[in-house]
Structures are given as C-alpha cells and as structure tokens.
C-alpha positions as CSV (number, residue, x, y, z in Angstrom):
1,M,6.8,-23.1,-20.5
2,T,4.5,-21.7,-17.9
3,T,2.6,-18.6,-19.0
4,I,2.6,-15.8,-16.5
5,V,-0.8,-14.1,-16.4
6,P,-0.8,-10.8,-14.4
7,P,-3.8,-9.8,-12.4
8,R,-6.3,-7.5,-14.0
9,A,-5.9,-4.9,-11.3
10,V,-3.4,-3.9,-8.6
11,V,-3.6,-2.1,-5.3
12,I,-0.3,-0.3,-4.4
13,G,1.0,1.9,-1.6
14,S,3.9,2.2,0.7
15,G,4.7,-0.8,2.9
16,R,2.4,-1.0,5.9
17,S,-0.2,1.2,4.2
18,G,-3.1,-1.3,4.3
19,T,-2.6,-3.5,1.2
20,G,-3.3,-6.5,3.4
21,F,-6.6,-5.0,4.5
22,M,-7.5,-4.2,0.9
23,A,-6.8,-7.8,-0.2
24,A,-9.2,-9.0,2.5
25,V,-11.9,-6.4,1.6
26,L,-11.7,-7.3,-2.1
27,T,-11.8,-11.0,-1.3
28,A,-14.9,-10.4,0.9
29,A,-16.5,-8.5,-2.0
30,G,-16.2,-11.5,-4.2
31,L,-12.9,-11.1,-6.2
32,D,-10.0,-13.5,-6.3
33,A,-7.6,-11.1,-4.5
34,G,-4.1,-11.8,-3.3
35,H,-1.7,-10.0,-0.9
36,E,1.8,-9.9,-2.4
37,A,0.8,-13.1,-4.3
38,F,1.9,-12.0,-7.8
39,W,4.4,-9.3,-7.0
40,H,6.4,-10.6,-4.1
41,A,9.9,-10.2,-2.6
42,H,11.3,-13.6,-3.3
43,G,12.3,-13.3,-7.0
44,G,10.3,-13.6,-10.2
45,L,6.6,-13.4,-10.7
46,H,4.1,-16.0,-9.6
47,A,1.9,-17.4,-12.4
48,S,-1.7,-16.7,-11.3
49,Q,-5.2,-16.1,-12.4
50,L,-5.9,-13.4,-9.7
51,D,-8.4,-10.7,-10.3
52,V,-6.2,-8.3,-8.3
53,D,-3.0,-8.4,-6.3
54,C,-2.5,-5.9,-3.4
55,S,1.2,-5.3,-3.1
56,W,3.5,-2.4,-2.3
57,L,6.2,-4.4,-4.0
58,A,4.5,-3.9,-7.4
59,L,5.4,-0.2,-7.9
60,P,8.8,-0.6,-9.6
61,A,7.4,-3.1,-12.0
62,I,4.6,-0.9,-13.0
63,E,6.8,2.2,-13.3
64,F,9.5,0.6,-15.4
65,G,7.5,-2.1,-17.3
66,N,9.5,-4.8,-15.5
67,H,6.8,-7.3,-16.5
68,P,6.4,-9.9,-19.1
69,E,4.5,-7.0,-20.8
70,P,4.0,-3.4,-19.9
71,W,1.3,-3.0,-17.3
72,T,-2.1,-2.1,-18.7
73,G,-4.4,-3.0,-15.9
74,R,-6.2,-0.8,-13.4
75,T,-4.2,0.6,-10.5
76,L,-5.5,1.8,-7.1
77,H,-3.2,3.6,-4.7
78,V,-4.0,3.3,-1.0
79,V,-2.3,5.8,1.4
80,R,-2.3,5.6,5.2
81,H,-1.7,8.3,7.7
82,P,2.0,9.1,7.8
83,V,2.5,8.9,11.6
84,D,0.7,5.5,11.8
85,T,2.6,4.2,8.7
86,V,6.0,5.3,10.0
87,R,5.4,3.7,13.4
88,S,4.4,0.5,11.7
89,L,7.5,0.6,9.4
90,L,9.7,1.1,12.4
91,G,8.0,-1.8,14.1
92,T,8.9,-4.1,11.2
93,A,12.6,-2.8,11.5
94,L,12.5,-2.4,7.7
95,F,15.1,0.4,7.9
96,D,17.3,-1.3,10.5
97,P,20.8,-2.0,9.1
98,A,20.6,-5.5,10.6
99,M,18.0,-6.3,7.9
100,T,20.6,-6.4,5.2
101,G,19.6,-10.0,4.2
102,N,15.9,-9.4,4.3
103,T,14.3,-9.3,0.8
104,Y,11.6,-6.9,1.8
105,A,14.1,-4.4,3.2
106,A,16.3,-4.8,0.2
107,H,13.4,-4.0,-2.1
108,A,12.6,-0.8,-0.2
109,W,16.3,0.3,0.0
110,M,17.1,-0.4,-3.6
111,H,13.9,1.2,-5.1
112,S,13.8,4.2,-2.8
113,P,17.4,5.4,-2.9
114,R,17.1,8.4,-0.6
115,A,15.5,6.2,2.1
116,G,18.2,3.6,1.5
117,V,20.9,6.1,2.0
118,L,19.4,7.0,5.4
119,V,19.5,3.4,6.6
120,G,22.0,3.2,9.4
121,H,21.9,6.9,10.1
122,N,18.4,7.4,11.3
123,A,15.6,4.8,10.9
124,L,12.8,7.4,11.5
125,H,14.1,9.7,8.8
126,A,14.5,6.7,6.4
127,A,10.9,5.6,7.1
128,V,9.5,9.1,6.6
129,E,11.4,9.5,3.3
130,F,10.2,6.2,2.1
131,W,6.6,7.1,2.9
132,C,6.9,10.4,1.0
133,D,8.8,8.9,-2.0
134,W,6.8,5.8,-2.4
135,N,3.4,7.4,-2.1
136,A,4.2,10.2,-4.6
137,R,5.3,7.7,-7.1
138,C,2.3,5.5,-6.5
139,A,0.0,8.5,-7.0
140,A,1.7,9.3,-10.3
141,V,0.9,5.9,-11.9
142,A,-2.5,5.2,-10.2
143,D,-6.0,5.7,-11.6
144,A,-7.0,7.0,-8.2
145,T,-5.7,7.5,-4.6
146,V,-7.8,6.6,-1.6
147,R,-7.0,7.1,2.1
148,L,-7.2,4.0,4.3
149,E,-8.8,6.0,7.2
150,D,-11.8,6.9,5.0
151,A,-12.7,3.2,5.2
152,T,-11.5,2.1,8.6
153,D,-12.5,4.9,11.0
154,D,-15.4,3.7,13.1
155,T,-17.8,6.5,11.8
156,V,-16.9,6.1,8.1
157,P,-19.1,3.2,6.9
158,V,-22.3,5.3,7.4
159,S,-20.7,8.6,6.4
160,G,-20.6,10.4,3.1
161,A,-16.8,9.9,3.0
162,G,-17.2,6.1,3.4
163,V,-19.7,5.9,0.6
164,A,-17.5,8.0,-1.7
165,W,-14.5,5.8,-0.8
166,A,-16.3,2.6,-1.6
167,M,-17.6,3.9,-4.9
168,N,-14.2,5.1,-5.9
169,V,-12.6,1.7,-5.1
170,A,-15.4,-0.1,-7.1
171,D,-15.0,2.2,-10.1
172,V,-11.2,1.8,-10.3
173,I,-11.1,-2.0,-9.7
174,G,-14.1,-2.7,-11.9
175,M,-14.9,-6.3,-12.6
176,G,-18.6,-5.9,-11.6
177,L,-17.9,-4.5,-8.1
178,T,-20.4,-2.1,-6.6
179,G,-20.0,0.5,-3.8
180,Q,-22.5,-1.4,-1.8
181,A,-20.5,-4.6,-2.0
182,I,-17.3,-2.8,-1.0
183,M,-19.0,-1.1,2.0
184,K,-20.4,-4.5,3.2
185,A,-16.9,-6.1,2.8
186,V,-15.3,-3.2,4.8
187,A,-17.8,-3.8,7.6
188,D,-17.0,-7.5,7.6
189,T,-13.2,-7.2,7.6
190,P,-11.3,-6.9,10.9
191,R,-9.4,-3.6,11.3
192,D,-6.4,-5.5,12.6
193,T,-5.9,-7.5,9.3
194,N,-2.2,-8.0,8.8
195,T,-1.3,-6.2,12.1
196,R,2.2,-7.2,13.1
197,G,3.0,-6.9,16.8
198,P,3.7,-3.8,18.8
199,V,4.7,-0.6,17.2
200,P,7.1,2.0,18.7
201,E,6.0,5.4,19.8
202,V,7.3,8.3,17.7
203,D,7.0,12.0,18.2
204,P,4.3,13.1,15.7
205,L,5.8,16.6,15.6
206,E,9.2,15.2,14.5
207,V,7.4,13.2,11.7
208,W,5.5,16.3,10.5
209,G,8.7,18.3,10.7
210,L,10.4,15.9,8.3
211,I,7.4,15.6,6.0
212,G,6.6,19.3,5.7
213,R,3.9,19.9,3.1
214,R,4.4,16.6,1.3
215,A,1.4,15.0,2.9
216,H,-1.0,17.7,1.9
217,A,-1.7,16.1,-1.5
218,Y,-3.5,13.3,0.4
219,G,-5.4,15.5,2.8
220,Y,-3.1,15.0,5.8
221,G,-1.7,17.8,7.8
222,A,-0.1,18.4,11.2
C-alpha cells in the first residue's frame, strides 16, 4: 500500500487568488512546492514528499479533516483584490452552468453552497459570493492571511509593505525560509504566472455593492 504523505505546509485562497504565483515563489525560494499537486480536482490525494502545496482545492479537507489524518501543518491564506479575482473567475467560466462536468467547477459549487445556488442565475453574483465565502473560511483556519498585491505591485519589493509581506510568508511557511529569500523569489517570478487568457470587464461598483463590508477584513474597500 502506498503511504500518502501530506505536505508540511499549504497555501490556500479562493480560486484565481494567486496560489499558482505562490507556488512559483516558494519554488524559487528553494522549497519543493507544488500547485494543486497534492490537493487536486481529479479524485483522491497524490502521494508526495512536497514541502508545500498551493491549492484553493485544499480548504474543505483542512476544514473537515478529510485527510488520511487531521491537518496539523502550517497554513497560509493568500487573498487577491475582489474585483480582479471576480474578473478572473468569470474568465474561467467557473460559474457557467455549461461547466457541469468540470471537476473544478463541481468542487466550487459543492463546497460553497450559496455560490452554487447562484450558478445559472447570475455568474457575477456567484463569483462574488464564492470570493466572500471561500476567503472568510480560509482566514478562519489559516495561521496568517496575506494580500497578493502586497507582493506583486511594482513598488512593493522595496517598500515596507513588501518586506513585511515576505517576512510573514517566511514565518508561516517555516522550513528555513527567510524574508530576504522570499523577496528575491518574488522579484524573479513573472507577475503573469498562471494567467489564463483574457478576462471580461465587470462594473467595479456592482462588485462592491454585492460585497458590502465583507472585504474590509483584508484591507480592501471601494
């Protein structure tokens, strides 16, 4: 029998929140990091010796202990600006009713019931609800929450916010990482990592109207 060995740390967030970017950064910083390599959408868990997996799909397993054993590793939550994330979610058609047979869509609909109910009625509303629900639940189980923009904005790597971000990531993930190594990895990682084609335009005011105050916990506001 193959022994399933979970990673020692996980990076979670909503879909299209930057977990692919985080996997590239942590790999560049010297860890064996995967993107949806252990927690994936195709059934079961992959046997692995990863240091860290970066996967939005991991949240339900961490919440409900749907593991070989309850999760005891380190957990970092990455959150991305709601308007940008919603646009990207709509670009992947994750909340399009035609995605019924798609395993990623099924995972989102099943594990975020309110968003799933909205599928077929209004994709924008479903994507917003998913962003709010998934991030609130990620924050509740994570050791820390970091904003993607605090690493990826052009002025950040030399700013106080960028230094604080890198040190926070290094502290949560552990395994000998340093803030300096994370900052160098961010500088060396393309900003378009895991970008997937064109994204639709949305009305930011409509997005903010649906979110209300639920983004304030992460430092976002209209």
